[in-house]
Biotite code that builds the C-alpha atoms (Angstrom):
import biotite.structure as struc

atoms = struc.array([
    struc.Atom([83.184, -97.267, -89.919], chain_id="A", res_id=1, res_name="MET", atom_name="CA", element="C"),
    struc.Atom([83.100, -99.278, -92.805], chain_id="A", res_id=2, res_name="SER", atom_name="CA", element="C"),
    struc.Atom([81.214, -98.605, -95.931], chain_id="A", res_id=3, res_name="ARG", atom_name="CA", element="C"),
    struc.Atom([78.613, -100.968, -97.284], chain_id="A", res_id=4, res_name="ILE", atom_name="CA", element="C"),
    struc.Atom([77.894, -100.891, -100.847], chain_id="A", res_id=5, res_name="VAL", atom_name="CA", element="C"),
    struc.Atom([74.615, -102.750, -102.123], chain_id="A", res_id=6, res_name="GLY", atom_name="CA", element="C"),
    struc.Atom([73.238, -103.843, -105.621], chain_id="A", res_id=7, res_name="THR", atom_name="CA", element="C"),
    struc.Atom([69.757, -104.478, -106.204], chain_id="A", res_id=8, res_name="THR", atom_name="CA", element="C"),
    struc.Atom([68.109, -107.275, -108.901], chain_id="A", res_id=9, res_name="ASP", atom_name="CA", element="C"),
    struc.Atom([64.859, -107.771, -109.202], chain_id="A", res_id=10, res_name="LEU", atom_name="CA", element="C"),
    struc.Atom([65.098, -111.440, -109.434], chain_id="A", res_id=11, res_name="GLU", atom_name="CA", element="C"),
    struc.Atom([67.379, -112.105, -106.537], chain_id="A", res_id=12, res_name="LYS", atom_name="CA", element="C"),
    struc.Atom([67.878, -111.242, -103.131], chain_id="A", res_id=13, res_name="VAL", atom_name="CA", element="C"),
    struc.Atom([69.338, -107.940, -102.543], chain_id="A", res_id=14, res_name="ASP", atom_name="CA", element="C"),
    struc.Atom([73.298, -108.655, -101.784], chain_id="A", res_id=15, res_name="ARG", atom_name="CA", element="C"),
    struc.Atom([75.142, -106.067, -99.165], chain_id="A", res_id=16, res_name="LEU", atom_name="CA", element="C"),
    struc.Atom([78.816, -106.067, -100.255], chain_id="A", res_id=17, res_name="VAL", atom_name="CA", element="C"),
    struc.Atom([81.236, -105.070, -97.551], chain_id="A", res_id=18, res_name="THR", atom_name="CA", element="C"),
    struc.Atom([84.576, -103.507, -97.641], chain_id="A", res_id=19, res_name="GLN", atom_name="CA", element="C"),
    struc.Atom([86.242, -107.253, -97.743], chain_id="A", res_id=20, res_name="ASP", atom_name="CA", element="C"),
    struc.Atom([84.170, -108.543, -100.589], chain_id="A", res_id=21, res_name="LEU", atom_name="CA", element="C"),
    struc.Atom([85.416, -105.298, -102.950], chain_id="A", res_id=22, res_name="LEU", atom_name="CA", element="C"),
    struc.Atom([88.782, -107.126, -102.516], chain_id="A", res_id=23, res_name="ASP", atom_name="CA", element="C"),
    struc.Atom([89.521, -108.673, -105.768], chain_id="A", res_id=24, res_name="LYS", atom_name="CA", element="C"),
    struc.Atom([91.108, -112.056, -103.955], chain_id="A", res_id=25, res_name="ARG", atom_name="CA", element="C"),
    struc.Atom([87.721, -112.356, -101.922], chain_id="A", res_id=26, res_name="ALA", atom_name="CA", element="C"),
    struc.Atom([85.557, -111.581, -104.992], chain_id="A", res_id=27, res_name="LEU", atom_name="CA", element="C"),
    struc.Atom([87.164, -114.324, -106.592], chain_id="A", res_id=28, res_name="HIS", atom_name="CA", element="C"),
    struc.Atom([87.145, -116.578, -103.617], chain_id="A", res_id=29, res_name="ALA", atom_name="CA", element="C"),
    struc.Atom([83.282, -115.779, -103.438], chain_id="A", res_id=30, res_name="LEU", atom_name="CA", element="C"),
    struc.Atom([83.061, -116.387, -107.105], chain_id="A", res_id=31, res_name="ALA", atom_name="CA", element="C"),
    struc.Atom([84.628, -119.860, -107.261], chain_id="A", res_id=32, res_name="VAL", atom_name="CA", element="C"),
    struc.Atom([82.559, -120.978, -104.102], chain_id="A", res_id=33, res_name="PHE", atom_name="CA", element="C"),
    struc.Atom([79.355, -119.854, -105.694], chain_id="A", res_id=34, res_name="ARG", atom_name="CA", element="C"),
    struc.Atom([80.222, -121.950, -109.154], chain_id="A", res_id=35, res_name="ASP", atom_name="CA", element="C"),
    struc.Atom([81.199, -125.137, -106.646], chain_id="A", res_id=36, res_name="GLU", atom_name="CA", element="C"),
    struc.Atom([78.091, -124.839, -104.898], chain_id="A", res_id=37, res_name="VAL", atom_name="CA", element="C"),
    struc.Atom([76.288, -124.253, -108.105], chain_id="A", res_id=38, res_name="GLU", atom_name="CA", element="C"),
    struc.Atom([78.153, -127.277, -109.742], chain_id="A", res_id=39, res_name="MET", atom_name="CA", element="C"),
    struc.Atom([77.403, -129.520, -106.743], chain_id="A", res_id=40, res_name="ALA", atom_name="CA", element="C"),
    struc.Atom([73.591, -128.787, -106.982], chain_id="A", res_id=41, res_name="ILE", atom_name="CA", element="C"),
    struc.Atom([73.406, -129.670, -110.605], chain_id="A", res_id=42, res_name="TYR", atom_name="CA", element="C"),
    struc.Atom([75.338, -132.694, -110.186], chain_id="A", res_id=43, res_name="THR", atom_name="CA", element="C"),
    struc.Atom([73.140, -133.729, -107.439], chain_id="A", res_id=44, res_name="ALA", atom_name="CA", element="C"),
    struc.Atom([69.836, -133.122, -109.480], chain_id="A", res_id=45, res_name="ASN", atom_name="CA", element="C"),
    struc.Atom([71.197, -134.750, -112.272], chain_id="A", res_id=46, res_name="ARG", atom_name="CA", element="C"),
    struc.Atom([72.124, -137.744, -110.577], chain_id="A", res_id=47, res_name="GLU", atom_name="CA", element="C"),
    struc.Atom([69.156, -138.014, -108.324], chain_id="A", res_id=48, res_name="ILE", atom_name="CA", element="C"),
    struc.Atom([66.521, -137.415, -111.080], chain_id="A", res_id=49, res_name="ILE", atom_name="CA", element="C"),
    struc.Atom([68.439, -139.747, -113.569], chain_id="A", res_id=50, res_name="GLY", atom_name="CA", element="C"),
    struc.Atom([68.054, -142.385, -110.825], chain_id="A", res_id=51, res_name="GLN", atom_name="CA", element="C"),
    struc.Atom([64.325, -141.500, -109.872], chain_id="A", res_id=52, res_name="VAL", atom_name="CA", element="C"),
    struc.Atom([62.899, -140.557, -113.281], chain_id="A", res_id=53, res_name="ILE", atom_name="CA", element="C"),
    struc.Atom([64.985, -142.421, -116.034], chain_id="A", res_id=54, res_name="PRO", atom_name="CA", element="C"),
    struc.Atom([61.974, -142.587, -118.277], chain_id="A", res_id=55, res_name="GLN", atom_name="CA", element="C"),
    struc.Atom([61.804, -138.675, -118.490], chain_id="A", res_id=56, res_name="LEU", atom_name="CA", element="C"),
    struc.Atom([62.558, -137.821, -121.911], chain_id="A", res_id=57, res_name="ASN", atom_name="CA", element="C"),
    struc.Atom([60.823, -136.189, -124.976], chain_id="A", res_id=58, res_name="ARG", atom_name="CA", element="C"),
    struc.Atom([58.086, -138.893, -125.663], chain_id="A", res_id=59, res_name="ASP", atom_name="CA", element="C"),
    struc.Atom([57.008, -138.678, -121.702], chain_id="A", res_id=60, res_name="THR", atom_name="CA", element="C"),
    struc.Atom([57.437, -134.955, -121.705], chain_id="A", res_id=61, res_name="PHE", atom_name="CA", element="C"),
    struc.Atom([54.908, -134.552, -124.208], chain_id="A", res_id=62, res_name="ILE", atom_name="CA", element="C"),
    struc.Atom([52.478, -137.099, -122.977], chain_id="A", res_id=63, res_name="ARG", atom_name="CA", element="C"),
    struc.Atom([52.632, -135.284, -119.510], chain_id="A", res_id=64, res_name="LEU", atom_name="CA", element="C"),
    struc.Atom([51.987, -132.086, -121.655], chain_id="A", res_id=65, res_name="ALA", atom_name="CA", element="C"),
    struc.Atom([49.002, -133.886, -123.373], chain_id="A", res_id=66, res_name="VAL", atom_name="CA", element="C"),
    struc.Atom([47.559, -134.812, -119.956], chain_id="A", res_id=67, res_name="MET", atom_name="CA", element="C"),
    struc.Atom([47.843, -131.384, -118.476], chain_id="A", res_id=68, res_name="VAL", atom_name="CA", element="C"),
    struc.Atom([46.004, -130.076, -121.469], chain_id="A", res_id=69, res_name="ALA", atom_name="CA", element="C"),
    struc.Atom([43.431, -132.608, -121.011], chain_id="A", res_id=70, res_name="GLU", atom_name="CA", element="C"),
    struc.Atom([42.833, -131.883, -117.203], chain_id="A", res_id=71, res_name="ALA", atom_name="CA", element="C"),
    struc.Atom([42.810, -127.910, -118.033], chain_id="A", res_id=72, res_name="ARG", atom_name="CA", element="C"),
    struc.Atom([40.087, -129.066, -120.893], chain_id="A", res_id=73, res_name="ALA", atom_name="CA", element="C"),
    struc.Atom([37.932, -131.208, -118.351], chain_id="A", res_id=74, res_name="HIS", atom_name="CA", element="C"),
    struc.Atom([37.829, -128.603, -115.672], chain_id="A", res_id=75, res_name="TYR", atom_name="CA", element="C"),
    struc.Atom([36.608, -125.777, -117.831], chain_id="A", res_id=76, res_name="ILE", atom_name="CA", element="C"),
    struc.Atom([34.073, -128.288, -119.277], chain_id="A", res_id=77, res_name="LYS", atom_name="CA", element="C"),
    struc.Atom([32.813, -128.950, -115.509], chain_id="A", res_id=78, res_name="VAL", atom_name="CA", element="C"),
    struc.Atom([32.354, -125.416, -114.977], chain_id="A", res_id=79, res_name="GLY", atom_name="CA", element="C"),
    struc.Atom([30.873, -124.799, -118.176], chain_id="A", res_id=80, res_name="VAL", atom_name="CA", element="C"),
    struc.Atom([28.556, -127.708, -117.945], chain_id="A", res_id=81, res_name="ASP", atom_name="CA", element="C"),
    struc.Atom([27.886, -126.456, -114.058], chain_id="A", res_id=82, res_name="ALA", atom_name="CA", element="C"),
    struc.Atom([26.743, -123.169, -115.562], chain_id="A", res_id=83, res_name="THR", atom_name="CA", element="C"),
    struc.Atom([24.571, -124.347, -118.265], chain_id="A", res_id=84, res_name="LEU", atom_name="CA", element="C"),
    struc.Atom([22.777, -126.703, -115.916], chain_id="A", res_id=85, res_name="ALA", atom_name="CA", element="C"),
    struc.Atom([22.447, -124.517, -112.732], chain_id="A", res_id=86, res_name="ALA", atom_name="CA", element="C"),
    struc.Atom([20.075, -121.688, -114.010], chain_id="A", res_id=87, res_name="GLY", atom_name="CA", element="C"),
    struc.Atom([19.118, -119.159, -111.592], chain_id="A", res_id=88, res_name="THR", atom_name="CA", element="C"),
    struc.Atom([19.321, -121.605, -108.669], chain_id="A", res_id=89, res_name="LYS", atom_name="CA", element="C"),
    struc.Atom([23.035, -122.147, -108.920], chain_id="A", res_id=90, res_name="GLY", atom_name="CA", element="C"),
    struc.Atom([25.089, -125.265, -108.922], chain_id="A", res_id=91, res_name="PRO", atom_name="CA", element="C"),
    struc.Atom([24.439, -127.967, -106.708], chain_id="A", res_id=92, res_name="ALA", atom_name="CA", element="C"),
    struc.Atom([26.933, -129.238, -104.089], chain_id="A", res_id=93, res_name="PRO", atom_name="CA", element="C"),
    struc.Atom([27.888, -132.044, -105.955], chain_id="A", res_id=94, res_name="ALA", atom_name="CA", element="C"),
    struc.Atom([28.625, -129.749, -108.853], chain_id="A", res_id=95, res_name="THR", atom_name="CA", element="C"),
    struc.Atom([30.761, -127.842, -106.969], chain_id="A", res_id=96, res_name="ILE", atom_name="CA", element="C"),
    struc.Atom([32.457, -130.926, -105.457], chain_id="A", res_id=97, res_name="ALA", atom_name="CA", element="C"),
    struc.Atom([33.116, -132.217, -109.177], chain_id="A", res_id=98, res_name="ALA", atom_name="CA", element="C"),
    struc.Atom([34.411, -128.816, -110.258], chain_id="A", res_id=99, res_name="LEU", atom_name="CA", element="C"),
    struc.Atom([36.774, -128.583, -107.111], chain_id="A", res_id=100, res_name="SER", atom_name="CA", element="C"),
    struc.Atom([38.275, -131.968, -108.055], chain_id="A", res_id=101, res_name="GLU", atom_name="CA", element="C"),
    struc.Atom([38.669, -131.141, -111.591], chain_id="A", res_id=102, res_name="ALA", atom_name="CA", element="C"),
    struc.Atom([40.335, -127.972, -110.417], chain_id="A", res_id=103, res_name="ARG", atom_name="CA", element="C"),
    struc.Atom([42.665, -129.839, -108.369], chain_id="A", res_id=104, res_name="GLN", atom_name="CA", element="C"),
    struc.Atom([43.966, -132.374, -110.781], chain_id="A", res_id=105, res_name="ALA", atom_name="CA", element="C"),
    struc.Atom([44.355, -129.860, -113.452], chain_id="A", res_id=106, res_name="TYR", atom_name="CA", element="C"),
    struc.Atom([46.580, -127.579, -111.005], chain_id="A", res_id=107, res_name="GLU", atom_name="CA", element="C"),
    struc.Atom([48.741, -130.556, -109.534], chain_id="A", res_id=108, res_name="GLU", atom_name="CA", element="C"),
    struc.Atom([49.405, -131.863, -112.847], chain_id="A", res_id=109, res_name="LEU", atom_name="CA", element="C"),
    struc.Atom([50.281, -128.302, -114.046], chain_id="A", res_id=110, res_name="LEU", atom_name="CA", element="C"),
    struc.Atom([52.811, -128.141, -111.315], chain_id="A", res_id=111, res_name="HIS", atom_name="CA", element="C"),
    struc.Atom([54.229, -131.547, -112.251], chain_id="A", res_id=112, res_name="VAL", atom_name="CA", element="C"),
    struc.Atom([54.546, -130.228, -115.646], chain_id="A", res_id=113, res_name="PHE", atom_name="CA", element="C"),
    struc.Atom([56.116, -127.130, -114.859], chain_id="A", res_id=114, res_name="GLN", atom_name="CA", element="C"),
    struc.Atom([58.710, -128.752, -112.764], chain_id="A", res_id=115, res_name="ALA", atom_name="CA", element="C"),
    struc.Atom([59.829, -131.088, -115.172], chain_id="A", res_id=116, res_name="ALA", atom_name="CA", element="C"),
    struc.Atom([60.249, -128.503, -117.641], chain_id="A", res_id=117, res_name="GLU", atom_name="CA", element="C"),
    struc.Atom([62.520, -126.440, -115.227], chain_id="A", res_id=118, res_name="ARG", atom_name="CA", element="C"),
    struc.Atom([64.506, -129.950, -115.141], chain_id="A", res_id=119, res_name="VAL", atom_name="CA", element="C"),
    struc.Atom([64.582, -130.092, -118.641], chain_id="A", res_id=120, res_name="ILE", atom_name="CA", element="C"),
    struc.Atom([65.664, -126.352, -119.021], chain_id="A", res_id=121, res_name="GLU", atom_name="CA", element="C"),
    struc.Atom([68.221, -126.609, -116.060], chain_id="A", res_id=122, res_name="ARG", atom_name="CA", element="C"),
    struc.Atom([70.005, -129.598, -117.675], chain_id="A", res_id=123, res_name="GLY", atom_name="CA", element="C"),
    struc.Atom([69.232, -132.178, -115.301], chain_id="A", res_id=124, res_name="TYR", atom_name="CA", element="C"),
    struc.Atom([67.880, -134.605, -117.569], chain_id="A", res_id=125, res_name="VAL", atom_name="CA", element="C"),
    struc.Atom([69.923, -135.435, -120.541], chain_id="A", res_id=126, res_name="PRO", atom_name="CA", element="C"),
    struc.Atom([68.588, -133.943, -123.943], chain_id="A", res_id=127, res_name="VAL", atom_name="CA", element="C"),
    struc.Atom([69.458, -135.638, -127.209], chain_id="A", res_id=128, res_name="PRO", atom_name="CA", element="C"),
    struc.Atom([71.434, -133.313, -129.722], chain_id="A", res_id=129, res_name="ARG", atom_name="CA", element="C"),
    struc.Atom([69.885, -132.877, -132.799], chain_id="A", res_id=130, res_name="LEU", atom_name="CA", element="C"),
    struc.Atom([72.101, -134.522, -135.726], chain_id="A", res_id=131, res_name="THR", atom_name="CA", element="C"),
    struc.Atom([72.400, -133.018, -138.872], chain_id="A", res_id=132, res_name="LYS", atom_name="CA", element="C"),
    struc.Atom([71.403, -135.477, -141.837], chain_id="A", res_id=133, res_name="THR", atom_name="CA", element="C"),
    struc.Atom([73.235, -135.065, -145.573], chain_id="A", res_id=134, res_name="ALA", atom_name="CA", element="C"),
    struc.Atom([71.531, -133.131, -147.861], chain_id="A", res_id=135, res_name="PRO", atom_name="CA", element="C"),
])
């Protein structure tokens, strides 16, 4: 009967470690494998994203953030306007449709922004380094 040792990490899937994996050579091979896979994923993302979206830079990222803020403001405004206009009878079907459209636009843009943010954080897009200026 072999022993199984487990580790738990709240952000990752639980990993069972068999007796074989407790061996130093097996652990090293596993670490090398993970590093190779991680580097392949990094390289693929950097190359593909760079080819498909070469214009993803500081300016376009900020423009995207502004667009998300505008969509958020529009969504909230549509909701507030609907509340003020509805009175006691509730919002009209056309108002609900406009609200749904505004929410969908905001949520889609937010997801794009979050995806772009993740791409930048993971280093898939080159970020210019700050240069020191002479005093």
